[in-house]
C-alpha positions in Angstrom: 0.0 0.3 0.0 1.2 3.5 -1.0 0.7 6.2 1.5 -1.9 8.2 -0.4 -1.5 11.3 1.5 1.4 14.0 1.4 3.8 12.4 4.1 5.5 15.6 6.4 7.2 13.4 8.6 8.9 10.5 9.2 10.5 8.9 12.7 11.7 5.5 13.1 12.4 3.5 16.3 14.5 0.3 16.1 12.5 -1.9 13.7 9.7 0.2 13.4 8.4 3.7 11.4 5.9 6.0 11.8 4.5 8.7 9.2 2.9 11.9 9.4 1.0 12.8 6.5 -0.9 16.6 5.8 -4.2 15.6 7.1 -3.1 14.2 10.1 -3.1 10.5 9.8 -0.4 8.0 11.1 1.4 5.7 9.4 3.0 2.7 10.5 5.5 -0.5 9.7 7.7 -2.8 10.7 8.2 -5.0 13.7 5.1 -5.1 16.2 6.5 -8.0 18.4 5.7 -5.2 21.4 2.4 -3.8 19.9 4.9 -0.4 19.2 2.4 -0.3 16.1 -0.6 -0.6 18.3 -2.7 -4.2 18.4 -5.8 -2.1 16.9 -8.8 -4.3 15.3 -6.8 -4.2 11.7 -3.8 -6.2 12.8 -5.0 -7.5 16.7 -6.4 -10.7 15.0 -5.9 -13.3 17.9 -5.7 -16.3 15.9 -3.0 -14.9 13.5 -1.2 -11.9 15.4 0.6 -9.4 12.9 3.8 -9.6 14.1 5.6 -7.0 11.4 3.3 -4.4 9.0 5.5 -4.9 5.4 3.6 -1.9 4.1 2.4 1.2 5.4 -0.6 0.6 7.6 -2.9 3.5 8.9 -3.0 3.3 12.5 -6.3 4.1 14.1 -8.0 2.9 17.2 -8.0 5.7 20.1 -6.1 8.0 17.1 -9.1 7.5 14.9 -10.6 11.3 15.2 -7.2 13.1 16.3 -5.2 14.7 14.3 -1.4 13.7 14.7 0.8 16.5 14.5 4.2 14.8 16.1 5.4 10.9 16.9 8.9 9.5 18.5 9.2 6.2 18.1 11.7 4.2 20.8 13.5 0.5 20.2 9.8 -1.0 21.2 7.6 1.4 21.7 6.0 4.7 20.3 4.3 8.0 21.2 2.2 10.5 19.6 0.6 14.2 20.2 -2.3 14.5 18.6 -4.7 17.3 18.5 -8.7 17.6 19.1 -9.8 19.9 16.8 -13.0 21.3 16.5 -15.9 22.2 13.5 -13.5 24.9 12.1 -10.3 22.8 12.4 -9.2 24.9 15.5 -7.1 23.0 18.1 -8.9 22.4 21.2 -6.8 20.0 22.6 -3.5 18.4 22.6 -3.0 14.6 23.7 -0.3 12.4 24.3 -0.9 8.4 23.3 1.3 5.5 24.0 1.8 1.7 23.0 4.3 -0.8 23.2 6.6 -2.0 25.4 6.5 -0.4 29.3 9.0 -2.7 31.5 11.1 -0.3 32.4 8.2 2.7 32.9 8.9 4.0 29.6 5.7 5.0 28.5 4.8 7.6 31.3 1.8 5.9 32.5 3.0 5.7 36.1 2.3 2.0 35.9 4.9 -0.2 34.2 2.2 -2.6 32.1 2.5 -3.3 28.1 -0.1 -1.6 26.5 -1.1 -2.9 23.4 -2.8 -0.4 22.0 -3.1 3.5 22.1 -3.4 4.5 25.0 -4.0 8.4 26.9 -0.6 9.5 28.8 -2.5 11.5 30.8 0.2 13.0 33.3 2.0 14.4 29.6 -1.3 15.4 28.1 -2.2 18.0 31.1 1.4 19.5 31.0 2.2 19.0 26.9 1.8 23.1 25.7 3.2 21.9 22.1 5.5 25.3 22.2 9.0 23.7 22.9 9.8 24.2 19.3 8.9 27.5 18.5 
């Protein structure tokens, strides 16, 4: 599958990549053994789990109605910054989501449980203001 939109940013982890499009969609590909690309219904079949995505796939789950503006990929985990936008396209809230390996607490969710799908990182979302790069 080709990414059907203009890509504005690509980040890579140890064995996975994420691409953000100008329309705020997130695509991912590569190794997914720790669900660093999420365990969304698109690749979460319990009888045949997808441990690798060989072509870019749109990553949805909790991100479906969000506008992705930034991403970071670690060894076996990922973080994304999303905006919630109103009907006029104005950002009303910025949220940080994470998924993947969290055995060392690297996801920032105040516990060390593994996350199989995009999960809101509450503490960071409450503090994130998006101005660090301005």
